[in-house]
N, C-alpha and C positions, 0 to 999 in steps of 0.2 A: 157203960161204954168200957169202963174200966175191968169190971167183972169179966165181960166178954175177953179182953185181950189176956187175963190172967186164967181163962178156961183152959181145960184140956182140949177140948174141941179145936179153939184157935191155936194153941202150941203144935196140937197134931198136924194141923194144915200147914203152919209155916216150917215145921220140920219136913213134911212130904214135899213141900214146893221147894224148898231149900235144896233136899235130896235129888229130887229132878232136876234142879238147875245145875248141879255139878254133873250129874250124868249126860246132859245134854251136852256140855262143854267138852266133857271127858270123851265122848263118843265123836264128836266134831272133829276132835284135833286128829283122828284117825283118818278121816276121810281127805284131810288137806295134803296127804302123799300122792294123791291122784294126779294132782296138777303140777307137776315139778319142771325145772328147766328144760330136762331132757323131753318131757312130752311136747313143748313148746318147739324144740328144735327139730323132733322127727315130723311134726306138722309143718315147719318151714322148709324142709328138704323134700317134701314129698314132689313127686313129678307133676308138672304142669297137666293140664287137661287138655285134651286135644281140641284143635279148632272146630267149631261147628260149620258144617258145610250147607249151603243153602241150596238145596236141590230144587226148591221152586222156581228158581230163576233160570235154571237152565233149560 
């Protein structure tokens, strides 16, 4: 087991995993700007939907 942990295969796998994890977090931080407070404010100030008229009752 110790020989495997020191092997080049394991070290390359671990390095690739670490590089991938850093890439995921770096790219995820850029997507967070889509949900800002101005987006919530725009959604809250949207006009109300018109009332539904039940034509079957007429």
